[in-house]
N, C-alpha and C positions, 0 to 999 in steps of 0.2 A: 378168244372170241369167235373164231371161225365156226365153232360148233353151234353157237346161237344163230349165226347167219344161216347156216344150213337148216336149222330147225324152222326158223321163220320163213325161209324160202321154200322148203319142201312140204311143210304142213298143209298149206292151201292146195298144193298140187295133189297130195294124197287124199285130202278131204274131197276135192272135186271128183277125183277118180272113183272113190268109194260111193259118193252120192249118185253118180251116173250109173255105176254098176248095180247098186241096190235099187235105184229107180227103174232100171231095165228089168229086174226080177219081179218087183212088187208093184211097180207103177209110180207115177209122179206124185199123186196126191197122198197115197199111203207113206211114201218116203218123207214128204214134207210133214205129215202128221206125226210120224215117228220122231223126227227131229224136234218138233214142237213138244211132244210128250216128254222126251228126255229132258228138255229145258224146264218144263213145269215140275216134273218130279225132282230134278236137281235143285231147283230153287227152294222147293218145300224142304228137302233134306238139308240144304244149306242153312235155312233158318233154324232148324232144330239143332244142328251141330254148332252153329254160331252162338246160340243162347247157352248151350251146354259149356262151350269153351269160355264164354264170358263169365258164367257162374263160377267155374273152377278158378279162373283168374282172380275174380273178386274175393273168393274164399282165401286164396293164397295171399292176397294183399292184406286181408283182415288178420292173417296170421303173422304178418310182418315179413313175408317172403317176397322175393321178386318173381313175378309170374312170367319168366322168360319163355318157358315152354309154351304157355298159353298164348303169348304174343306171337311166337313163331307160328303156332297153329292158326291163329287168327289171320296172319298174313297168307298162309297157304290156303285158308278157306276163301279169302278174297280172290286168289288166283283160281281156285276151283270154280268159284261163281263166274268169273270171266270166261273160263274154258267151257262151262256148261251153257252159257248164253251164246257162245260162238257156234254157228251152225256146222254140224259135222259129227261124224262118229268117232274119229280119233280124239278130237278135243273133248268130247263127252266122256270117253273112256278115261282119259287122263283126269278130267274133273271129278268123276265118280271115285277114282282111286284116291284123290286128295280129300274127298268127303268122309271117307270111312276112317275112324280112329286107328284101326290096326295098321293101315298103310300111311296115315298122316303123321302119326307120332314118330316113326323113324325118320321121316322126311324132315320133320321139325327139328329133331336132334341133330341131323346132318347140317341143316341150315344154321343152327346155333353154333356148331363147331366151326363152320366156315366163317361166320361173323366174328367169333372169338379169335380165330387165326388171323383174320384181316386186321382186327384191332391190335393184336400183338405186333403184327408186322408194321402197321402204321406207327405205333408208338415207338418202336425201335428205330424207325427211319428218321424220326424228328430229332434225334440226338438227346432227347430228354429235356425236361424243364427243371429249373431250380425254383423251388417254392420257398418264399421268404415270408414267415409269419410275423405279424406285428399288429400294433394298435394304431388307430388314427384318432387324433383329437384336434378339434378346431380351436385355435387360439382366438380369444375375444377381439384382439386387435386386427385380425385378418380381414374382417369386414370393413374396417375403417381405412385400411391401406388401399390406395389406388393401384390398380394393376398396371404395371409399366407397359405391358404389351398393348393395352387398349389405347394408350395415347401415342406411343411411338411407332406402332405398327409392328410388323414381324421383325424378328432379329435379322441383322445383315447376314448375307451368305458369306462363307469363308472364301 
């Protein structure tokens, strides 16, 4: 987890540095306009990519397949949207990378392999479950019998 701490700690510092540097070269208002422009373009592209991913996912569902790749890409698109709405050039670059299918598809495959590995690891650490199959039928006299727990209270502790 230290890598995530560094990312969350260093990203705002790098963003502020770049915004100050770019603002020094082109001015404050053009820098703000550029950040706003990247957000607007990013949201427009996000909408297009989101609809395309949703359409592919629904098509796979109609074919009786699990749309795991599309679900992972949808999650990455949500992350891309958050990055694009965050003011800054580094987060915009990362968001645009996740928007484009050639870079998003490998990231989604990597994410799926990580999730599968975590699931396999979690399943093995539980020691496994024993599944007992059977049928349940209610006997007609069950409703007529008083429940002994209702009248006597909880069973005594050992």
